[in-house]
Structures are given as C-alpha cells and as structure tokens.
C-alpha positions as CSV (number, residue, x, y, z in Angstrom):
1,M,145.4,-36.8,-34.8
2,L,143.2,-39.2,-36.7
3,L,145.8,-42.0,-36.7
4,S,147.5,-41.0,-33.5
5,S,148.0,-43.6,-30.8
6,P,146.3,-42.6,-27.6
7,K,149.7,-42.7,-25.8
8,D,150.8,-39.9,-28.2
9,L,147.8,-37.7,-27.3
10,P,147.5,-35.4,-24.3
11,Q,146.0,-37.3,-21.3
12,E,144.6,-34.1,-19.7
13,L,140.9,-33.9,-18.9
14,P,138.9,-31.6,-21.2
15,L,138.0,-28.1,-20.0
16,F,134.3,-29.2,-19.8
17,E,132.1,-32.1,-20.9
18,G,131.7,-32.1,-24.6
19,A,134.8,-30.0,-25.3
20,D,135.7,-32.4,-28.1
21,K,132.4,-31.6,-29.8
22,V,133.3,-27.9,-29.8
23,V,136.6,-28.8,-31.5
24,H,134.7,-30.8,-34.1
25,V,132.4,-27.9,-34.8
26,A,135.3,-25.4,-35.1
27,I,137.4,-27.6,-37.4
28,F,134.5,-28.4,-39.7
29,A,133.3,-24.8,-39.7
30,L,136.8,-23.8,-40.8
31,L,136.9,-26.5,-43.5
32,S,133.5,-25.4,-44.8
33,F,134.4,-21.7,-44.8
34,L,137.5,-22.4,-46.8
35,Y,135.6,-24.7,-49.2
36,K,133.1,-22.0,-49.9
37,A,135.8,-19.4,-50.3
38,T,137.6,-21.6,-52.8
39,F,134.5,-22.8,-54.7
40,P,132.1,-19.9,-54.3
41,L,129.7,-21.1,-57.0
42,Q,129.2,-24.7,-55.8
43,A,126.0,-25.5,-54.0
44,F,125.8,-26.1,-50.2
45,W,124.7,-29.8,-50.6
46,L,128.0,-30.6,-52.4
47,C,130.2,-29.0,-49.7
48,F,128.1,-30.6,-47.0
49,T,128.2,-34.1,-48.6
50,L,132.0,-34.0,-49.3
51,L,132.9,-32.8,-45.8
52,L,130.5,-35.1,-44.0
53,L,131.9,-38.0,-46.0
54,Y,135.3,-37.0,-44.7
55,G,133.9,-36.9,-41.2
56,I,132.4,-40.3,-41.6
57,A,135.7,-41.7,-42.9
58,T,137.6,-40.4,-39.9
59,E,135.1,-41.8,-37.5
60,L,135.1,-45.2,-39.2
61,A,138.9,-45.2,-39.3
62,Q,139.0,-44.4,-35.5
63,E,136.5,-47.2,-34.8
64,Y,138.0,-50.0,-36.9
65,M,141.8,-49.3,-36.9
66,H,142.1,-50.6,-33.3
67,M,144.5,-47.9,-32.2
68,G,142.7,-47.1,-29.0
69,R,140.4,-44.5,-30.6
70,S,136.7,-44.9,-31.1
71,G,134.2,-43.5,-33.5
72,D,131.3,-41.4,-32.1
73,P,128.1,-40.6,-33.9
74,L,127.8,-37.4,-31.9
75,D,131.1,-36.3,-33.5
76,L,129.3,-36.5,-36.9
77,L,126.5,-34.3,-35.6
78,A,129.1,-31.8,-34.5
79,D,130.8,-32.0,-37.9
80,A,127.4,-31.4,-39.6
81,L,126.8,-28.4,-37.4
82,G,130.3,-27.0,-38.1
83,I,129.8,-27.5,-41.9
84,S,126.6,-25.6,-41.8
85,L,128.0,-22.8,-39.6
86,G,131.1,-22.3,-41.6
87,Y,129.2,-22.1,-44.9
88,W,126.6,-19.7,-43.4
89,V,129.4,-17.4,-42.0
90,K,131.1,-17.3,-45.3
91,I,127.9,-16.3,-47.1
92,Q,127.1,-13.6,-44.5
93,L,130.7,-12.2,-44.7
94,A,130.5,-12.1,-48.5
95,H,127.2,-10.2,-48.4
96,K,128.5,-7.7,-46.0
97,L,131.7,-7.1,-48.1
98,L,129.6,-6.7,-51.3
99,K,127.4,-4.1,-49.7
100,K,130.4,-1.8,-49.0
C-alpha cells in the first residue's frame, strides 16, 4: 500500500474519523510484537527506534514520491503508540505463560 497509486486504493469513506490511525496502531503493534518474539533479549529502545524509522521512511516516501499520497505526522504518533502497545502485550503474555 505504501507505493500504491490512489486510484488503486479503495475510495470508500472510513468507518469513522481516524480509522486510518487505528490501522497504524494495529500494524505497528503486530510488528513490535513479532519483533519482541523474534528478538526477546533486545531492549525496547532498539525495537522502538528501528520500527519508528520504518514509519518515518514510509511517511517520507508517501510525501515526496508524488503518487497522490501524503505523509502525516499523526501517523507517526499512531505508529509509536502501536510499537509500545505490541511490545507491552508481548511482555505481559510472556510473563503469564512463564507463571504457568
């Protein structure tokens, strides 16, 4: 979707205002969860930095590739929230599984 032309994307209205931010949170939560599952000993700051750099790169690409998409700083905020959420959920899940 990053490099998709707007004509290739669905033109339907979102379910609610800010629905795209919820999608950003969900995607980055999943990425962070999988990162923590794959690299369980690495620190949060490294996961956060790498995934946020990915988010920044996608927003810059959308802004400057002139394909009808635009970057949005609020998307980065949603990305950061998703990264933190996914990492936290993975830690909580690991603690619960270890207690059993």
